[in-house]
C-alpha positions in Angstrom: 19.7 16.6 19.8 19.6 14.0 22.6 21.6 14.7 25.7 21.8 11.3 27.2 19.9 8.1 27.9 18.5 8.1 31.5 17.8 4.9 33.3 14.9 5.0 35.7 14.3 2.4 38.4 10.6 1.9 39.1 7.6 2.0 36.8 4.8 3.7 38.8 3.2 7.1 38.3 6.3 8.9 39.4 8.3 7.0 36.8 5.7 7.8 34.1 5.9 11.5 34.9 9.7 11.5 34.9 9.6 9.8 31.4 7.2 12.4 30.1 9.4 15.2 31.5 12.5 13.6 29.9 10.8 13.3 26.5 10.0 17.1 26.6 13.8 17.6 27.0 14.6 15.2 24.2 16.2 12.7 26.7 15.7 9.0 26.1 14.6 6.8 29.0 15.0 3.1 29.9 12.8 1.9 32.8 13.6 -1.2 34.8 10.9 -2.6 37.1 9.8 -5.7 39.0 6.2 -4.8 38.0 5.5 -6.2 34.6 2.4 -4.0 34.3 4.1 -0.8 35.5 2.5 2.1 33.6 5.8 3.9 33.0 6.6 1.5 30.2 4.0 3.3 28.1 6.2 6.5 28.2 9.7 5.0 28.3 11.8 4.4 25.1 12.7 0.9 26.5 11.4 -1.2 29.3 13.1 -4.1 31.2 11.0 -6.3 33.4 13.3 -7.7 36.1 13.7 -8.4 39.8 16.2 -6.0 41.2 18.6 -8.8 42.2 18.7 -10.3 38.7 22.2 -9.3 37.9 22.0 -10.4 34.2 19.0 -8.1 33.5 20.4 -5.3 35.6 23.6 -5.5 33.6 21.5 -5.2 30.4 19.8 -2.1 31.9 23.2 -0.6 32.8 24.6 -1.1 29.3 21.6 0.8 27.8 21.9 4.0 29.8 24.3 6.8 30.6 23.2 7.4 34.1 20.5 6.3 36.5 17.9 7.7 38.8 14.9 6.2 40.6 11.2 6.9 41.4 11.1 5.2 44.9 13.6 4.9 47.7 13.1 1.3 48.9 15.5 -0.3 46.4 18.2 -2.5 48.0 21.1 -0.1 48.5 23.6 -2.8 47.5 21.9 -2.9 44.0 22.2 0.9 43.7 25.9 0.7 44.8 26.6 -2.1 42.2 24.9 0.0 39.4 26.8 3.1 40.6 30.2 1.4 40.0 29.4 1.3 36.3 26.9 4.2 35.7 26.4 7.1 38.1 23.3 6.9 40.2 21.7 10.2 41.3 20.7 10.9 44.0 23.8 9.0 45.3 23.0 5.6 46.8 24.5 6.4 50.3 21.6 8.8 50.9 19.2 5.9 50.7 21.0 4.2 53.6 19.9 7.0 55.8 16.4 7.5 54.3 15.5 3.8 54.3 16.1 3.7 58.1 13.8 5.8 60.3 16.3 5.8 63.2 19.2 7.0 61.0 17.0 9.5 59.3 15.8 11.0 62.6 19.3 11.1 64.0 20.5 12.8 60.9 17.8 15.5 61.1 18.2 16.0 64.8 22.0 16.3 64.5 21.3 19.3 62.1 19.5 21.0 65.0 16.1 20.4 63.3 13.3 19.0 65.4 11.3 15.8 64.7 8.5 14.3 66.7 9.7 12.8 70.1 10.7 9.2 69.3 12.4 6.1 70.6 14.0 3.0 69.0 11.9 -0.1 69.7 13.2 -3.7 69.7 10.7 -5.3 72.1 7.4 -4.9 73.8 9.4 -4.0 77.0 10.9 -1.0 75.1 7.4 0.4 74.6 6.7 0.1 78.3 10.0 1.9 79.0 8.8 4.8 76.7 5.3 5.0 78.0 5.7 8.8 77.9 5.5 8.6 74.1 1.9 7.2 74.2 -0.4 7.9 72.6 1.9 7.3 69.6 2.5 5.6 66.4 4.7 2.5 66.1 6.3 2.4 62.7 8.6 -0.3 61.1 12.1 1.1 61.1 12.5 0.2 57.4 10.3 -0.3 54.3 7.2 1.6 55.4 5.2 3.9 53.1 1.6 5.2 52.7 0.6 3.9 56.1 2.1 0.4 55.6 3.8 -1.0 58.7 2.2 1.5 61.1 0.2 0.8 64.2 -1.6 3.3 66.4 -0.9 2.8 70.1 -3.2 4.8 72.4 -2.1 2.9 75.5 -0.1 -0.2 76.6 -3.2 -2.3 76.2 -2.9 -1.8 72.4 0.4 -3.6 72.4 -0.5 -7.1 71.2 1.0 -9.8 73.4 1.5 -12.1 70.4 3.5 -9.5 68.4 6.8 -11.0 67.4 9.4 -8.2 67.4 11.5 -9.7 64.6 11.9 -6.3 63.1 13.0 -3.0 64.6 10.5 -0.2 65.1 10.3 3.5 65.9 7.8 4.8 68.4 6.7 8.4 67.7 4.7 10.5 70.1 1.5 11.7 68.5 1.6 15.3 67.6 -1.1 17.8 68.5 -1.3 18.6 64.8 -2.3 21.9 63.3 -1.4 20.9 59.8 0.9 19.0 57.5 3.1 20.7 54.9 5.8 19.7 52.5 8.6 21.4 50.6 9.9 20.2 47.3 13.5 21.2 46.5 15.6 20.6 43.4 19.4 20.8 44.0 21.9 20.9 41.1 25.4 19.4 40.9 27.1 22.7 41.8 24.8 23.4 44.8 22.4 25.6 42.9 18.8 25.0 43.9 15.2 25.9 43.4 12.9 25.6 46.4 9.2 25.4 45.6 6.9 27.2 48.0 5.5 25.1 50.9 2.5 22.9 50.1 -0.3 22.2 52.5 -1.4 18.6 52.7 -4.3 16.6 54.0 -3.9 12.8 54.6 -6.6 10.2 54.9 -5.6 6.8 56.4 -1.9 7.9 56.1 -2.3 8.4 52.4 -2.1 11.9 50.8 -5.5 12.9 49.6 -5.3 16.7 49.0 -2.6 19.3 48.5 -2.7 23.1 47.9 -0.7 26.2 47.3 -0.4 28.6 48.9 -0.2 26.9 52.3 -2.1 28.6 55.0 1.0 29.2 57.2 2.9 32.2 58.7 5.8 33.8 56.8 8.1 32.5 59.5 7.0 28.9 59.0 7.2 29.4 55.2 10.8 30.5 55.4 11.8 28.0 58.1 10.4 25.1 56.0 12.4 26.2 53.0 15.6 26.8 55.0 15.4 23.4 56.6 14.9 21.7 53.2 18.0 23.5 51.8 20.1 22.6 54.9 19.1 18.9 54.5 19.8 18.8 50.7 23.1 20.6 51.1 24.2 18.3 54.0 23.3 15.2 51.9 25.1 16.7 48.9 21.9 15.9 47.1 21.4 16.0 43.3 17.9 16.0 42.0 14.4 16.7 43.4 13.6 15.7 47.0 10.8 16.4 49.4 10.7 17.2 53.1 7.5 16.4 54.9 6.7 18.4 58.0 4.2 18.4 60.9 3.2 21.8 62.2 1.9 21.5 65.8 -0.6 23.8 67.7 2.4 25.7 69.2 3.8 26.5 65.7 6.7 24.1 66.1 7.9 22.8 62.7 8.8 19.1 62.9 10.4 17.0 60.1 8.3 13.9 59.6 10.1 12.3 56.6 12.5 12.9 53.8 11.7 11.5 50.4 14.8 11.3 48.2 12.8 11.6 44.9 10.0 13.5 43.3 6.9 13.5 45.5 3.1 13.1 45.3 2.5 16.5 46.9 4.6 18.1 44.1 2.2 16.9 41.4 0.6 20.4 41.3 3.9 21.8 40.1 3.2 20.3 36.6 0.5 22.9 36.0 1.1 25.6 38.6 4.8 26.3 37.5 6.6 26.7 34.2 9.1 24.0 35.4 7.7 21.0 37.3 9.5 19.0 40.0 9.9 16.3 37.3 11.6 18.5 34.7 13.8 20.0 37.4 14.8 16.6 38.6 15.7 15.5 35.0 17.7 18.7 34.5 19.6 18.3 37.7 20.6 14.7 37.3 21.5 15.0 33.6 23.5 18.1 34.3 21.5 20.6 32.2 21.4 24.3 33.0 19.1 25.3 35.8 16.1 27.1 34.3 14.4 30.1 35.8 11.3 28.8 37.6 8.1 30.9 37.6 4.8 30.3 39.4 1.9 30.4 37.0 -1.0 30.0 39.4 -2.2 28.9 42.8 -3.4 25.3 42.7 -5.2 22.4 44.5 -4.4 18.7 43.8 -6.7 15.8 44.7 -5.4 12.3 44.7 -7.8 9.8 43.0 -7.7 6.6 45.1 -9.0 3.1 44.2 -12.4 2.9 42.4 -12.8 6.7 42.4 -11.0 6.5 39.1 -14.0 5.1 37.3 -16.1 8.2 38.2 -13.3 10.5 36.9 -12.9 8.7 33.6 -16.5 9.7 32.7 -16.2 13.3 33.8 -15.7 16.4 31.6 -13.2 19.0 32.9 -13.0 22.8 32.8 -10.0 24.6 31.3 -8.4 25.1 34.7 -8.8 21.4 35.6 -6.1 18.9 34.7 -6.9 15.2 35.0 -4.1 12.6 35.1 -5.0 8.9 34.8 -2.0 6.8 35.7 -3.1 3.9 33.5 -2.7 1.3 36.2 -4.0 -2.1 35.1 -5.5 -3.2 38.4 -7.7 -1.0 40.6 -7.2 -1.6 44.3 -8.7 0.0 47.3 -6.6 3.0 48.4 -4.3 2.6 45.4 -3.2 5.9 43.8 -4.9 5.7 40.4 -4.6 9.3 39.2 -4.9 12.9 40.3 -6.7 16.1 39.5 -5.1 19.5 39.6 -7.2 22.7 39.7 -5.6 26.0 39.0 -6.9 28.8 41.3 -6.7 32.6 41.2 
């Protein structure tokens, strides 16, 4: 029995893993993507190559599916709203208006009484000078940044380039005296039921996730607070599906929200092997409207992201029973590009 045909916007590794989870549940998938080589097409039942503003092809996509989800958040919101008028989009498009805009995202989180890094909205070099108390800091584009793109380290005013043209808006964040980074993946169902995975400890290299592990080496108080904040955020957004909240933990044990990802998340890859229900299966179940399944942890785990040309070495390796290698099948190898991951189950 097939429950529905699910449309997925985006054809990267997250789309691939969503398609695989859907297949396990006997749900058909149609992927639409502006990347003609996107690896998710290997796992989807149907694939449409299209720019996201091509209304004719997007209409074809809409006609083939019963409802729609997405693997990345930087899709034009007006396109999501247009699709949502004909076929429901989950998570709902209005959430992306907040998440795509760092200023709105930080205001949303702060208004819930949850701390973020100290920050200021920046429209000109003068604004940086007015907020010199936030240096050393990181200047981030207010929209469309990911994996370190659109980020500039500012140690002092001398790092502000005089020829910068502030045609875009930015957020300046004060650098945190970092103890560690953690994330919490939560799946919320249509009636507000949820499953919150345990906090995951993460290590980034050049602003790209390199390593994740469970259990995180954190206090029970931080463990509970991280899960509670994730639940509060998901409930306030009336979220349906899997989302991730990324946190900084500073040297004084302050838990600060860094970013919200309204989708399945790289740090949650280890849930595929470490739990009986992965973040991907939980997402499919939630958006399709299937019954929430009891989630059980199978094992502690570590996950290593395989970046760029590292993939060539991994393709020639042999692996132990507790090691699980995922090759994303991307056509072109690029430096720092996420090409695969390796999960190792631990006692």
